[in-house]
C-alpha positions as CSV (number, residue, x, y, z in Angstrom):
1,M,-59.2,-36.1,30.3
2,S,-55.7,-34.9,29.6
3,S,-54.3,-31.4,29.8
4,S,-51.0,-30.2,28.4
5,Y,-48.9,-27.8,30.6
6,N,-46.4,-25.5,28.9
7,P,-43.9,-24.0,31.5
8,Y,-42.6,-21.5,29.0
9,A,-46.0,-19.9,28.7
10,K,-46.0,-18.5,32.3
11,A,-44.7,-15.1,33.2
12,A,-40.9,-14.8,33.5
13,G,-41.1,-12.7,36.7
14,K,-43.4,-11.5,39.4
15,A,-44.3,-7.9,39.9
16,P,-43.3,-6.4,43.2
17,P,-46.1,-5.0,45.4
18,G,-47.0,-1.4,45.6
19,L,-46.7,-0.5,41.9
20,T,-49.3,1.6,40.1
21,Q,-51.1,0.4,37.1
22,Q,-48.9,2.7,34.9
23,E,-45.7,1.2,36.4
24,L,-47.0,-2.3,35.9
25,T,-47.8,-1.8,32.2
26,S,-45.0,0.6,31.2
27,S,-42.2,-0.3,28.7
28,Y,-39.4,1.5,27.0
29,N,-39.9,2.9,23.5
30,G,-36.6,1.7,22.0
31,L,-37.2,3.0,18.5
32,P,-35.9,6.5,19.2
33,M,-32.8,4.9,20.9
34,L,-32.3,2.7,17.9
35,I,-32.5,5.6,15.5
36,I,-30.0,7.6,17.6
37,L,-27.6,4.6,17.5
38,V,-28.0,4.3,13.8
39,L,-27.2,8.0,13.3
40,I,-24.1,7.8,15.6
41,A,-23.0,4.6,13.8
42,S,-23.3,6.4,10.4
43,V,-21.0,9.2,11.7
44,A,-18.6,6.6,13.1
45,V,-18.5,4.7,9.7
46,L,-17.9,8.0,7.9
47,F,-15.1,9.0,10.3
48,Y,-13.5,5.6,10.0
49,T,-13.6,5.7,6.2
50,I,-11.9,9.2,6.2
51,R,-9.4,7.8,8.7
52,I,-8.4,4.9,6.4
53,Y,-8.4,7.3,3.4
54,T,-6.1,9.7,5.2
55,K,-3.7,6.9,6.2
56,I,-3.5,5.6,2.7
57,R,-3.5,8.8,0.6
58,V,-1.9,11.4,3.0
59,V,0.2,9.5,5.5
60,R,0.7,6.6,3.1
61,R,1.1,4.1,5.8
62,L,-1.3,1.9,7.7
63,G,-0.5,0.8,11.3
64,W,-1.7,-1.6,14.1
65,D,-4.0,1.1,15.3
66,D,-5.9,0.9,12.1
67,L,-6.4,-2.8,12.5
68,L,-7.6,-2.4,16.1
69,C,-9.9,0.4,15.0
70,T,-11.4,-1.9,12.3
71,I,-12.0,-4.7,14.9
72,G,-13.6,-2.1,17.2
73,L,-15.9,-0.8,14.5
74,V,-17.0,-4.4,13.6
75,G,-17.7,-5.1,17.3
76,A,-19.6,-1.9,17.7
77,L,-21.8,-2.5,14.7
78,L,-22.4,-6.1,15.9
79,D,-23.5,-4.7,19.3
80,L,-25.9,-2.3,17.5
81,V,-27.4,-5.2,15.5
82,C,-27.9,-7.2,18.7
83,F,-29.5,-4.3,20.4
84,G,-32.0,-3.9,17.5
85,I,-32.9,-7.6,17.4
86,A,-33.3,-7.9,21.2
87,Y,-35.7,-4.9,21.2
88,L,-37.6,-5.5,17.9
89,D,-37.9,-9.3,18.1
90,G,-37.2,-9.9,21.8
91,P,-38.3,-8.8,25.3
92,L,-35.7,-6.0,25.8
93,G,-37.3,-2.9,27.3
94,R,-40.3,-4.7,28.8
95,H,-41.0,-5.8,32.4
96,M,-40.3,-9.4,33.3
97,W,-43.9,-9.9,34.5
98,N,-45.2,-8.8,31.1
99,I,-43.2,-11.4,29.1
100,T,-43.3,-15.2,29.1
101,L,-40.5,-17.4,30.1
102,G,-40.3,-18.5,26.5
103,D,-39.6,-14.9,25.5
104,F,-36.9,-14.5,28.1
105,L,-35.2,-17.7,27.0
106,G,-35.8,-17.2,23.3
107,N,-33.1,-16.9,20.7
108,A,-33.7,-13.2,20.2
109,F,-32.6,-12.5,23.8
110,T,-30.2,-15.3,24.7
111,Y,-28.1,-15.3,21.6
112,T,-27.9,-11.5,21.4
113,G,-27.0,-11.4,25.1
114,Y,-24.3,-14.0,24.6
115,I,-22.8,-12.0,21.7
116,E,-22.9,-8.7,23.5
117,N,-21.3,-10.1,26.7
118,V,-18.5,-12.0,24.9
119,T,-17.6,-9.3,22.4
120,S,-18.0,-6.1,24.5
121,S,-14.7,-6.3,26.3
122,M,-12.8,-7.2,23.1
123,T,-14.4,-4.3,21.3
124,L,-13.7,-1.7,24.0
125,G,-10.2,-3.0,24.4
126,A,-9.5,-2.8,20.7
127,I,-10.8,0.8,20.5
128,K,-8.8,2.0,23.5
129,L,-5.6,0.3,22.3
130,A,-6.1,2.0,18.9
131,I,-6.3,5.4,20.7
132,F,-3.2,4.6,22.8
133,L,-1.2,3.7,19.7
134,F,-2.3,6.8,17.8
135,Y,-1.2,8.9,20.8
136,F,2.2,7.3,20.6
137,E,2.4,8.1,16.9
138,I,1.7,11.8,17.3
139,F,3.1,12.6,20.8
140,W,6.2,10.4,20.7
141,P,8.6,13.3,21.2
142,L,7.3,13.6,24.8
143,K,9.0,11.1,27.0
144,W,6.3,11.0,29.7
145,C,3.7,10.5,27.0
146,R,5.6,7.5,25.7
147,W,5.7,5.9,29.1
148,V,2.0,6.5,29.6
149,V,1.3,4.7,26.3
150,Y,3.7,1.8,27.2
151,I,2.1,1.3,30.7
152,G,-1.4,2.2,29.9
153,G,-1.6,0.3,26.7
154,S,-0.1,-2.8,28.2
155,L,-2.5,-2.8,31.2
156,T,-5.5,-2.0,28.9
157,G,-4.6,-4.9,26.6
158,A,-4.1,-7.4,29.4
159,F,-7.2,-6.3,31.3
160,Y,-9.6,-6.5,28.4
161,L,-8.1,-9.7,27.1
162,S,-8.5,-11.4,30.4
163,M,-12.1,-10.1,30.7
164,T,-12.9,-11.5,27.3
165,I,-11.7,-14.9,28.3
166,V,-13.6,-14.8,31.6
167,Q,-16.8,-13.7,29.9
168,Y,-16.5,-16.4,27.3
169,Y,-16.0,-19.0,30.0
170,F,-19.1,-17.9,32.0
171,M,-21.4,-17.4,29.0
172,T,-20.6,-20.4,26.8
173,P,-22.8,-23.5,27.2
174,R,-21.2,-26.7,28.2
175,R,-21.4,-29.9,26.2
176,G,-25.0,-31.2,26.0
177,E,-26.4,-27.9,27.3
178,T,-28.6,-25.6,25.4
179,M,-28.1,-21.8,25.2
180,A,-31.5,-21.2,26.9
181,K,-30.6,-23.6,29.8
182,H,-27.2,-22.1,30.3
183,F,-28.5,-18.5,30.0
184,G,-30.9,-19.1,32.9
185,G,-28.2,-20.8,35.1
186,K,-26.0,-19.5,37.9
187,L,-22.8,-19.6,35.9
188,A,-24.0,-17.1,33.3
189,A,-25.4,-14.9,36.1
190,R,-21.8,-14.3,37.4
191,T,-21.1,-12.0,34.5
192,T,-23.5,-9.5,36.2
193,I,-21.2,-9.4,39.2
194,L,-18.3,-8.6,37.0
195,S,-20.0,-5.9,35.0
196,I,-19.6,-3.0,37.4
197,P,-15.9,-3.6,38.2
198,T,-15.2,-4.0,34.5
199,S,-16.9,-0.7,33.6
200,S,-15.2,1.1,36.6
201,V,-11.7,0.1,35.3
202,G,-12.9,1.2,31.8
203,L,-13.8,4.6,33.2
204,V,-10.3,5.1,34.6
205,I,-8.8,4.2,31.2
206,D,-11.2,6.7,29.5
207,I,-10.1,9.4,31.9
208,V,-6.4,8.7,31.1
209,L,-7.2,8.8,27.4
210,F,-9.0,12.1,27.9
211,I,-6.3,13.8,29.9
212,V,-3.1,12.7,28.0
213,P,-3.6,14.5,24.7
214,L,-4.8,17.7,26.5
215,A,-1.7,17.8,28.6
216,A,0.5,17.0,25.6
217,I,-0.9,19.8,23.4
218,F,0.2,22.4,26.0
219,Q,3.8,21.3,25.6
220,L,3.9,21.4,21.8
221,Q,5.3,24.5,20.1
222,M,2.7,25.7,17.6
223,P,0.5,28.8,17.0
224,G,-2.2,29.5,19.5
225,K,-5.1,29.1,17.1
226,K,-3.9,25.7,16.0
227,K,-3.3,24.7,19.6
228,I,-6.9,25.7,20.5
229,R,-8.2,23.8,17.5
230,L,-6.4,20.6,18.6
231,F,-7.5,21.1,22.2
232,I,-11.2,21.2,21.0
233,T,-10.7,18.1,18.8
234,F,-9.3,16.0,21.6
235,A,-11.7,17.4,24.2
236,I,-14.5,15.5,22.5
237,G,-13.0,12.4,24.3
238,G,-15.1,13.6,27.2
239,M,-18.1,12.1,25.5
240,A,-16.5,8.6,26.1
241,V,-16.0,9.5,29.8
242,L,-19.7,10.6,30.1
243,G,-20.8,7.3,28.3
244,S,-18.8,5.3,30.8
245,I,-20.3,7.1,33.8
246,L,-23.9,6.6,32.5
247,T,-23.2,2.9,31.8
248,I,-22.0,2.4,35.4
249,A,-24.9,4.3,36.8
250,F,-27.5,2.1,35.0
251,K,-25.6,-1.1,35.6
252,A,-25.7,-0.3,39.3
253,K,-29.4,0.1,39.0
254,T,-29.7,-3.3,37.2
255,Y,-27.4,-5.1,39.7
256,G,-29.6,-7.5,41.8
257,N,-32.8,-6.2,40.2
258,P,-35.0,-9.1,39.1
259,D,-36.6,-6.9,36.4
260,L,-33.6,-7.6,34.1
261,T,-35.1,-7.1,30.6
262,Y,-36.5,-3.7,31.5
263,H,-33.4,-2.1,33.1
264,L,-31.0,-3.6,30.5
265,M,-32.4,-1.3,27.9
266,L,-30.5,1.8,29.0
267,V,-27.4,-0.3,29.9
268,N,-27.1,-1.7,26.4
269,F,-27.9,1.7,24.8
270,F,-25.1,3.6,26.6
271,S,-22.7,0.7,26.2
272,C,-23.2,0.8,22.4
273,T,-23.0,4.6,22.4
274,E,-19.6,4.4,24.2
275,M,-18.3,2.0,21.6
276,L,-19.4,4.2,18.7
277,F,-18.1,7.4,20.2
278,G,-14.8,5.6,20.8
279,I,-14.5,5.0,17.0
280,C,-15.3,8.7,16.3
281,I,-12.7,9.8,18.9
282,A,-10.1,7.5,17.4
283,S,-10.7,8.8,13.9
284,L,-11.4,12.5,14.5
285,P,-7.8,13.8,14.5
286,L,-7.3,12.2,11.1
287,V,-10.6,13.6,9.9
288,T,-9.3,17.1,10.7
289,R,-6.0,16.3,9.0
290,A,-7.8,15.2,5.8
291,T,-9.9,18.5,5.9
292,S,-6.7,20.5,6.2
293,H,-5.0,18.5,3.4
294,H,-7.9,19.2,1.0
295,H,-8.6,22.7,2.2
296,S,-8.1,24.4,-1.2
297,Q,-10.5,22.0,-2.9
298,L,-13.1,22.4,-0.2
299,S,-12.7,26.2,-0.3
300,S,-13.2,26.2,-4.1
301,L,-16.4,24.1,-3.7
302,K,-17.6,26.5,-1.0
303,H,-17.0,29.6,-3.3
304,R,-18.7,27.9,-6.2
305,F,-21.8,27.1,-4.0
306,L,-22.0,30.6,-2.6
307,D,-21.7,32.3,-6.0
308,T,-24.3,30.0,-7.5
309,F,-26.7,30.5,-4.6
310,I,-26.4,34.3,-4.6
311,V,-26.8,34.6,-8.4
312,H,-29.9,32.4,-8.4
313,S,-31.4,34.3,-5.6
314,T,-30.8,37.6,-7.4
315,T,-32.3,36.2,-10.7
316,D,-35.4,34.9,-8.9
317,H,-36.0,38.2,-7.1
318,S,-35.7,40.2,-10.3
319,F,-38.1,37.9,-12.1
320,S,-40.7,38.3,-9.3
321,Y,-40.3,42.0,-9.3
322,R,-40.9,42.3,-13.1
323,K,-43.9,40.0,-12.8
324,S,-45.5,42.2,-10.1
325,S,-45.5,45.3,-12.3
326,T,-48.2,44.2,-14.7
327,G,-50.3,47.4,-14.2
328,H,-47.9,49.6,-16.2
329,D,-47.5,49.9,-20.0
330,E,-44.8,47.9,-21.7
331,E,-42.3,50.7,-22.1
332,S,-42.5,51.9,-18.5
333,H,-42.4,48.3,-17.3
334,R,-39.2,47.6,-19.2
335,S,-37.6,50.9,-17.9
336,E,-38.5,50.1,-14.3
337,S,-37.2,46.6,-14.6
338,D,-33.9,47.8,-16.0
339,K,-33.6,50.3,-13.2
340,S,-34.4,47.6,-10.6
341,N,-31.9,45.2,-12.1
342,K,-29.2,47.8,-12.0
343,F,-30.1,48.8,-8.5
344,Q,-30.1,45.2,-7.2
345,Q,-27.3,43.6,-9.2
346,R,-24.6,46.2,-8.4
347,P,-24.7,45.7,-4.6
348,V,-24.8,41.9,-5.1
349,E,-21.8,42.0,-7.5
350,L,-20.0,44.2,-5.0
351,R,-20.8,41.9,-2.1
352,I,-19.6,38.9,-4.1
353,H,-16.3,40.7,-4.9
354,R,-15.8,41.7,-1.3
355,L,-16.6,38.2,-0.1
356,D,-14.0,36.7,-2.4
357,Q,-11.4,39.2,-1.1
358,V,-12.2,38.5,2.5
359,Q,-12.2,34.7,2.0
360,T,-9.0,34.8,-0.1
361,S,-7.1,36.8,2.6
362,S,-8.5,34.5,5.3
363,E,-7.4,31.4,3.4
364,E,-3.9,32.8,3.0
365,R,-3.6,33.5,6.7
366,L,-5.0,30.0,7.5
367,W,-2.6,28.4,5.1
368,Y,0.3,30.3,6.6
369,N,-0.8,29.2,10.2
370,E,-1.2,25.6,9.1
371,R,2.3,25.7,7.4
372,L,3.9,27.3,10.4
373,G,2.2,24.8,12.8
374,T,3.5,21.8,10.6
375,E,7.0,23.1,10.6
376,T,7.0,23.7,14.3
377,V,5.7,20.3,15.2
378,S,8.2,18.7,12.8
379,G,11.0,20.6,14.4
380,T,9.9,19.5,17.8
381,A,9.7,15.9,16.7
382,H,13.2,15.8,15.3
């Protein structure tokens, strides 16, 4: 009598004592997280497309920051794909005692984990360097800002490059070693020790990238409204700081925890969110510049839409009114309809006329402020 034993069919972990039945069988529903990441990625791709369009058609010059932003976008989308595969086809989000060792060492978890670990530092480094270079381009008249970019950009590039090399060394299988065997070994486990210090340094860099533009805007000579608008634009960088804080918090919860597949769910989610928000932050100033450049075309489309919507609403309302008066004879019905149309259309036409006057005068003031702000910044720069 012979029996075959499959070691990969046993549970990947052992449940700790004292857990309730609900805690033992719980798992993360990663589908809402995946949908949120796809939505954020769609916005990031849209902002990146507008960024490149603005650089080509408005600025008429591409720079190194655009190349780094492209690398960062590719890395962020790759991280998103790995998150989806690890959850949909792998054990991500489930407890270690509810999956088999074969699930834990399967390709859907080991290869995606390898890609995420090796490319994460490179992706974050490229995004943050792109933001540093963009700050240098728009705030170069400020001497202190140039020095912050020189020092901060150099340290950021050196740090993330070294971390990429270290993570590649720890995560790459040696000759004759399979990915599954190396993934479950001690050398690959060392990347967990480096994760919290790496994220802590990244948080410091995010805080610097958040403070620098806000401090620089106060020193630029431009109208108050434009300064407030720029302040709000760059204040969105606080989302990256929040993402870094949450990533560190969940990494600290995962550190030394044997239930790796369960707690990595939120770590990977917030890590991918931080990358995608970084693309949005790096592209948002150029999105606002493209909007300002095409303000007249966008305003014309808005007027056309409003006029069409108001006219259609008036026509539909008049038609429903005539239809409701079926109890009267034909002559009185026509007379009442004409009166109703005159009574309703005159205020609507008057509202449209006044709306056009208000919007036209607002556009003239906005155009004047934008022109004044451009001349003032140009004068400061030269």
